[in-house]
Residue frames relative to the residue before (quaternion, step in Angstrom):
aa qw qx qy qz dx dy dz
M 1.0000 0.0000 0.0000 0.0000 0.00 0.00 0.00
S 0.3860 -0.7457 0.4959 0.2212 3.62 -0.71 1.11
V 0.3095 -0.6889 0.6129 0.2322 3.60 -1.25 0.60
R 0.1302 -0.7990 0.5860 0.0357 3.55 -0.99 0.88
I 0.6546 -0.4778 0.4064 0.4220 3.51 -1.28 0.38
N 0.8151 0.1898 -0.2248 0.4990 3.59 -1.03 1.08
D 0.4496 0.6095 -0.5008 0.4190 3.60 1.19 0.19
I 0.4936 -0.5611 0.5470 0.3771 3.56 -1.32 0.41
A 0.4733 -0.6817 0.4766 0.2900 3.55 -0.83 0.97
P 0.4899 -0.6655 0.4288 0.3650 3.68 -0.72 0.86
N 0.3512 -0.7257 0.5559 0.2025 3.50 -0.95 0.95
F 0.0601 0.7916 -0.6077 0.0236 3.62 -1.13 0.44
T 0.2650 -0.6964 0.6382 0.1935 3.58 -1.30 0.33
A 0.1497 0.8070 -0.5517 0.1483 3.58 -0.66 1.04
P 0.5315 -0.5983 0.4734 0.3678 3.58 -1.17 0.39
S 0.0235 0.7900 -0.6126 0.0067 3.51 -1.15 0.63
T 0.7124 -0.4571 0.3210 0.4249 3.53 -1.27 0.07
E 0.7076 0.3799 -0.2334 0.5481 3.54 1.34 -0.15
G 0.6925 -0.4529 0.2466 0.5045 3.49 1.21 0.55
T 0.6658 -0.4743 0.3757 0.4366 3.56 -1.31 0.01
L 0.0491 -0.8047 0.5906 -0.0356 3.58 -0.71 1.17
T 0.2482 -0.6755 0.6629 0.2067 3.54 -1.28 0.51
F 0.5275 -0.7194 0.3597 0.2736 3.48 -0.56 1.42
H 0.7169 0.4455 -0.2954 0.4475 3.61 0.62 -0.95
D 0.6360 0.5063 -0.3428 0.4708 3.63 1.04 -0.58
W 0.6491 0.5234 -0.3149 0.4534 3.51 1.08 -0.77
I 0.6196 0.5214 -0.3539 0.4681 3.61 1.05 -0.69
G 0.1198 -0.8253 0.5421 0.1029 3.64 0.83 -0.90
D 0.7650 -0.3084 0.2690 0.4973 3.54 -0.79 -1.05
S 0.5002 0.6656 -0.3939 0.3894 3.55 1.30 0.34
Y 0.4533 -0.5595 0.5589 0.4112 3.51 -1.34 -0.15
A 0.1726 -0.8084 0.5525 0.1068 3.54 -1.09 0.32
V 0.1661 -0.7365 0.6436 0.1254 3.59 -1.20 0.55
L 0.0404 -0.7909 0.6105 0.0115 3.61 -0.66 1.08
F 0.0395 0.8262 -0.5607 0.0379 3.64 -0.58 0.98
S 0.2939 -0.7370 0.5846 0.1694 3.62 -0.99 0.82
H 0.0687 -0.7567 0.6457 0.0766 3.42 -1.40 0.33
P 0.6329 -0.6204 0.3232 0.3318 3.58 -1.01 0.67
K 0.8034 -0.1631 0.1620 0.5493 3.53 0.91 -0.85
D 0.5199 -0.6012 0.5090 0.3306 3.59 -1.24 0.63
F 0.8327 0.2260 -0.1782 0.4730 3.50 -1.39 0.49
T 0.5218 0.5890 -0.4438 0.4287 3.52 0.90 0.94
P 0.6184 -0.6334 0.2907 0.3631 3.61 -0.84 0.88
V 0.7005 0.4718 -0.3014 0.4425 3.61 0.71 -1.08
C 0.6569 0.5296 -0.3109 0.4375 3.58 0.91 -0.98
T 0.6251 0.5355 -0.3359 0.4578 3.60 1.03 -0.83
T 0.6543 0.5055 -0.3085 0.4702 3.62 0.99 -0.77
E 0.6548 0.5251 -0.2955 0.4562 3.54 1.09 -0.86
F 0.6862 0.4630 -0.2933 0.4783 3.56 0.83 -0.93
G 0.6253 0.5130 -0.3620 0.4634 3.59 1.12 -0.58
A 0.6220 0.5362 -0.3519 0.4493 3.60 1.06 -0.64
V 0.6383 0.5071 -0.3167 0.4849 3.56 1.03 -0.76
S 0.6053 0.5384 -0.3356 0.4808 3.63 0.96 -0.81
E 0.6922 0.4803 -0.2954 0.4505 3.67 0.83 -0.86
L 0.7128 0.4272 -0.2404 0.5017 3.61 1.23 -0.60
A 0.3368 0.7923 -0.4765 0.1783 3.58 1.19 0.04
E 0.6639 0.4792 -0.3199 0.4767 3.60 0.93 -0.79
E 0.6240 0.5518 -0.3408 0.4359 3.65 1.00 -0.65
F 0.6385 0.5020 -0.3027 0.4987 3.57 1.06 -0.88
A 0.6779 0.4957 -0.3117 0.4445 3.64 0.87 -0.91
K 0.5991 0.5555 -0.3526 0.4563 3.64 1.09 -0.64
R 0.7125 0.4206 -0.2122 0.5200 3.61 1.18 -0.60
N 0.4422 -0.7110 0.4446 0.3182 3.58 1.24 0.41
T 0.4835 0.6679 -0.3965 0.4036 3.50 0.96 1.05
K 0.2198 -0.7774 0.5800 0.1048 3.55 -0.83 1.04
V 0.1909 -0.7898 0.5779 0.0757 3.54 -1.02 0.76
A 0.0447 0.7931 -0.6062 0.0376 3.57 -1.03 0.83
G 0.2672 -0.7460 0.5869 0.1663 3.59 -1.04 0.77
V 0.1017 -0.7857 0.6070 0.0625 3.58 -1.28 0.30
S 0.1102 0.7658 -0.6308 0.0588 3.54 -1.08 0.70
I 0.5937 -0.5973 0.4140 0.3455 3.56 -1.30 0.17
D 0.4888 0.6246 -0.4553 0.4046 3.56 1.26 0.23
P 0.5718 -0.6040 0.4477 0.3284 3.61 -1.29 0.42
V 0.6766 -0.4954 0.3512 0.4163 3.57 -1.24 0.41
E 0.6312 0.5437 -0.3545 0.4246 3.66 0.88 -0.86
H 0.6260 0.5100 -0.3430 0.4800 3.64 1.06 -0.65
H 0.6336 0.5396 -0.3293 0.4461 3.59 0.93 -0.98
L 0.6883 0.5027 -0.3028 0.4265 3.58 0.79 -1.00
K 0.6395 0.4782 -0.3246 0.5070 3.65 1.05 -0.66
W 0.6712 0.5270 -0.3148 0.4155 3.62 0.84 -0.87
K 0.5599 0.6365 -0.3848 0.3652 3.59 1.17 -0.69
A 0.6087 0.5786 -0.3312 0.4302 3.53 1.11 -0.65
D 0.6477 0.4961 -0.3010 0.4937 3.56 1.07 -0.77
I 0.6297 0.5436 -0.3353 0.4423 3.54 0.99 -0.88
E 0.6917 0.4874 -0.2625 0.4638 3.54 0.93 -1.07
A 0.6064 0.5371 -0.3369 0.4798 3.58 1.12 -0.65
Y 0.6831 0.4799 -0.2993 0.4621 3.58 0.89 -0.91
S 0.7891 0.3778 -0.1660 0.4550 3.60 0.70 -1.09
G 0.3444 -0.7431 0.4963 0.2879 3.59 1.15 -0.67
K 0.6354 0.4732 -0.2995 0.5316 3.52 1.40 0.30
P 0.4598 -0.6564 0.5014 0.3260 3.64 -1.07 0.52
V 0.4235 -0.6341 0.5731 0.3003 3.51 -1.28 0.55
T 0.0674 -0.8315 0.5511 -0.0180 3.54 -0.34 1.32
F 0.6467 0.4830 -0.3269 0.4915 3.62 1.19 0.18
P 0.5643 -0.6148 0.4284 0.3465 3.59 -1.23 0.47
I 0.1570 -0.7294 0.6498 0.1457 3.51 -1.31 0.51
F 0.3448 -0.7664 0.5191 0.1560 3.56 -0.56 1.24
A 0.2649 -0.7190 0.6109 0.1991 3.55 -1.12 0.62
D 0.0270 -0.8233 0.5651 -0.0457 3.62 -0.86 1.00
D 0.1070 0.8474 -0.5107 0.0985 3.45 0.85 1.08
T 0.6372 0.4936 -0.3398 0.4846 3.58 1.33 -0.17
L 0.4295 -0.7276 0.4252 0.3245 3.49 1.35 -0.13
E 0.3649 0.7611 -0.4839 0.2313 3.61 1.15 0.22
I 0.6706 0.4724 -0.2996 0.4873 3.61 0.95 -0.78
A 0.6550 0.5247 -0.3245 0.4362 3.60 0.87 -0.93
K 0.6923 0.4592 -0.2872 0.4769 3.55 0.98 -0.85
A 0.6460 0.4972 -0.3458 0.4646 3.68 0.94 -0.66
Y 0.7382 0.3656 -0.2227 0.5214 3.65 0.99 -0.59
D 0.3940 -0.7298 0.4799 0.2861 3.60 1.24 0.15
M 0.2353 0.8175 -0.4817 0.2103 3.53 0.83 0.98
M 0.5953 0.6196 -0.3348 0.3867 3.57 1.22 -0.33
P 0.4609 -0.6752 0.4891 0.3040 3.66 -0.97 0.64
A 0.6419 -0.5137 0.4043 0.4009 3.48 -1.21 0.30
G 0.7778 0.3072 -0.2166 0.5036 3.61 -0.86 0.85
A 0.3773 0.7384 -0.4897 0.2695 3.57 1.23 0.16
V 0.3001 -0.7501 0.5577 0.1904 3.56 -1.01 0.72
L 0.0586 0.8214 -0.5595 0.0939 3.61 -0.51 1.12
P 0.6764 -0.3962 -0.6137 -0.0940 1.47 -1.64 1.90
D 0.6270 0.5697 -0.3551 0.3953 3.60 1.15 -0.39
G 0.8154 0.2329 -0.2187 0.4828 3.49 -1.15 0.75
R 0.3449 0.7619 -0.4822 0.2608 3.58 1.16 0.39
T 0.1301 -0.7441 0.6457 0.1118 3.49 -1.24 0.51
P 0.6679 -0.4862 0.3274 0.4587 3.65 -1.04 0.23
A 0.6442 0.5289 -0.3357 0.4388 3.58 1.00 -0.73
D 0.6665 0.5180 -0.2989 0.4451 3.57 1.17 -0.70
T 0.8538 0.2441 -0.0332 0.4587 3.48 0.83 -1.13
A 0.4040 0.6968 -0.4902 0.3331 3.57 1.20 0.03
T 0.4598 -0.6914 0.4935 0.2588 3.51 -0.86 1.04
V 0.4688 -0.6324 0.5298 0.3155 3.52 -1.12 0.68
R 0.5688 -0.5899 0.4140 0.3963 3.65 -1.16 0.38
S 0.0202 0.7962 -0.5961 0.1016 3.57 -0.05 1.36
T 0.0180 -0.7713 0.6361 0.0092 3.52 -1.13 0.86
F 0.0916 -0.7768 0.6230 0.0123 3.53 -0.99 0.96
I 0.1533 -0.7241 0.6654 0.0976 3.51 -1.14 0.90
I 0.1251 -0.8169 0.5618 -0.0373 3.44 -0.65 1.30
G 0.3788 -0.7442 0.5081 0.2111 3.57 -0.92 0.85
P 0.6814 -0.4706 0.3605 0.4293 3.64 -1.28 0.23
D 0.6295 0.5131 -0.3192 0.4885 3.60 1.24 -0.38
K 0.4821 -0.7144 0.3695 0.3474 3.51 1.42 0.01
K 0.4821 0.6530 -0.4266 0.3989 3.50 1.31 0.35
V 0.4945 -0.6451 0.4970 0.3037 3.61 -1.11 0.76
R 0.1869 -0.8110 0.5487 0.0790 3.58 -0.68 1.05
V 0.7975 0.0228 0.0262 0.6024 3.54 1.07 -0.87
M 0.0899 -0.7645 0.6360 0.0546 3.54 -1.22 0.69
L 0.0156 0.7746 -0.6319 0.0242 3.60 -0.82 0.94
I 0.0061 -0.8197 0.5715 -0.0391 3.51 -0.70 1.07
Y 0.0660 -0.7872 0.6129 -0.0179 3.58 -0.81 1.14
P 0.5199 -0.6069 0.4945 0.3418 3.61 -1.22 0.38
M 0.6963 -0.5082 0.3034 0.4060 3.52 -1.18 0.39
S 0.6595 0.5598 -0.2819 0.4151 3.50 1.19 -0.68
V 0.7201 0.4212 -0.2040 0.5123 3.62 1.32 -0.40
G 0.3431 -0.7357 0.5620 0.1588 3.52 -0.63 1.22
R 0.5000 -0.6745 0.4755 0.2624 3.54 -1.09 0.78
N 0.3277 -0.6906 0.5984 0.2400 3.54 -1.24 0.47
F 0.2045 -0.8274 0.5060 0.1325 3.64 -0.10 1.23
Q 0.5220 0.5875 -0.4466 0.4276 3.60 1.19 -0.13
E 0.6373 0.5254 -0.3133 0.4686 3.59 1.18 -0.74
I 0.6291 0.5107 -0.3352 0.4807 3.52 1.09 -0.73
L 0.6323 0.5108 -0.3310 0.4792 3.61 1.02 -0.68
R 0.6249 0.5516 -0.3088 0.4581 3.55 1.09 -0.77
A 0.6752 0.4701 -0.2933 0.4869 3.56 0.96 -1.00
L 0.5915 0.5586 -0.3673 0.4507 3.57 1.05 -0.67
D 0.6583 0.5136 -0.2902 0.4677 3.59 0.94 -0.99
A 0.6399 0.5261 -0.3109 0.4660 3.58 1.05 -0.77
V 0.6532 0.5003 -0.3133 0.4742 3.55 0.95 -0.80
R 0.6921 0.4744 -0.2890 0.4609 3.53 0.86 -0.88
A 0.6431 0.5265 -0.3211 0.4541 3.62 1.10 -0.65
T 0.7533 0.3767 -0.1918 0.5039 3.59 1.12 -0.66
D 0.4638 0.7119 -0.4340 0.2995 3.56 1.26 -0.24
G 0.8500 0.0523 -0.0547 0.5214 3.58 -0.63 1.07
A 0.6573 0.4722 -0.2982 0.5060 3.65 1.21 0.15
P 0.5238 -0.6702 0.4337 0.2972 3.62 -1.11 0.66
F 0.4694 0.6812 -0.4186 0.3748 3.53 0.93 0.95
A 0.0951 -0.7163 0.6804 0.1221 3.46 -1.50 0.22
T 0.3424 -0.7302 0.5340 0.2537 3.62 -1.10 0.36
P 0.4444 -0.7135 0.4770 0.2567 3.53 -0.98 0.89
A 0.7250 -0.4113 0.3095 0.4576 3.52 -1.29 0.08
N 0.8502 0.1129 -0.1373 0.4955 3.51 -1.13 0.90
W 0.2729 0.7835 -0.5128 0.2206 3.58 1.08 0.52
T 0.0093 0.7562 -0.6535 -0.0300 3.56 -1.12 0.68
P 0.6861 -0.4959 0.3242 0.4221 3.62 -1.12 0.48
G 0.7105 0.3627 -0.3189 0.5118 3.58 -0.79 1.03
D 0.5936 0.5374 -0.3627 0.4767 3.59 1.17 -0.35
K 0.5598 -0.5844 0.4444 0.3842 3.57 -1.24 0.43
V 0.3378 -0.7054 0.5954 0.1839 3.51 -1.35 0.52
I 0.4813 -0.6547 0.5108 0.2805 3.54 -1.33 0.45
V 0.3833 -0.7033 0.5456 0.2464 3.61 -0.90 0.88
A 0.4981 -0.6793 0.4459 0.3028 3.51 -0.82 0.98
L 0.5952 -0.5998 0.4236 0.3265 3.58 -1.21 0.60
S 0.5680 0.5934 -0.3884 0.4177 3.54 1.25 -0.35
V 0.6740 0.4351 -0.3073 0.5119 3.60 1.20 -0.16
P 0.3910 -0.7347 0.4974 0.2447 3.63 -0.50 1.21
T 0.6532 -0.5593 0.3581 0.3636 3.55 -1.15 0.65
D 0.6529 0.5012 -0.3427 0.4529 3.65 0.90 -0.79
E 0.6430 0.5125 -0.2981 0.4848 3.53 1.05 -0.77
A 0.6463 0.5145 -0.3160 0.4666 3.57 1.05 -0.82
K 0.6392 0.5323 -0.3201 0.4535 3.61 1.00 -0.77
A 0.6508 0.5080 -0.2976 0.4794 3.58 1.10 -0.76
R 0.7058 0.4792 -0.2441 0.4611 3.57 0.97 -0.88
F 0.8211 0.1531 -0.0368 0.5487 3.49 0.98 -0.92
P 0.2696 -0.8270 0.4699 0.1503 3.54 0.08 1.32
D 0.6724 0.4923 -0.2885 0.4714 3.57 1.16 -0.49
L 0.2858 0.8113 -0.4834 0.1627 3.56 1.28 0.11
E 0.1408 -0.7591 0.6336 0.0500 3.53 -0.95 1.04
I 0.1722 -0.7780 0.6000 0.0713 3.58 -0.63 1.19
V 0.1479 -0.7992 0.5803 0.0520 3.60 -0.11 1.34
L 0.7464 -0.0556 0.0294 0.6625 3.55 1.02 -0.82
P 0.6843 -0.4691 0.3115 0.4632 3.67 -1.05 0.28
Y 0.7748 0.3059 -0.1693 0.5268 3.58 1.07 -0.70
V 0.6479 0.4039 -0.3290 0.5557 3.66 1.26 0.31
R 0.1042 0.7994 -0.5660 0.1726 3.48 -0.16 1.38
K 0.1288 -0.8388 0.5289 0.0078 3.54 -0.49 1.20
T 0.0302 0.7726 -0.6342 0.0061 3.52 -1.20 0.55
G 0.3639 -0.7089 0.5613 0.2234 3.55 -1.22 0.56
L 0.5798 0.5860 -0.3676 0.4305 3.60 1.28 -0.09
S 0.2898 -0.7443 0.5784 0.1660 3.55 -1.34 0.42
G 0.5372 0.6707 -0.4122 0.3029 3.57 1.09 0.09
């Protein structure tokens, strides 16, 4: 079953490097980033987990929890953490879920086309693609980014997407292409122009349907 934007993120209880966790309870009132990786002790994955370790403080500033998931068992994750920390110079302060039953991978549709499940599988058959989900405090999926195994993720883009979600959450705004924090946002078309002028004195009307503001009130 496919996961879509605004679906409630599938809940699960699974072992992790921080003990057995129930995903929704672990999220609590925070935002969350859940990202899958094909296998422990692999080069691209080590660089990705290192990148997340380096950004731990940035995610924390945004009231956001981060968790990784793979089909390897917890004991592999615990050993692999030493390599990640050696590569990045930062500790792994977030949980890594074990998904050897593929429950999480199936629930989030993380498997590539043609995956062989479950008997006779090889890493090439069943390794999860590089799926990333940004989930809100309401447990709804806000963003999905999916890369093939051969393409490492840009976690600065994931952080930027998280900032955009937080900037527009519950507000009549959208973010334009290449938006970064501090840039103007677009006023939603649900707000009439006269009302927008009153609410946002700095309103810039680029086109009748492209109206920008730097305010958030």
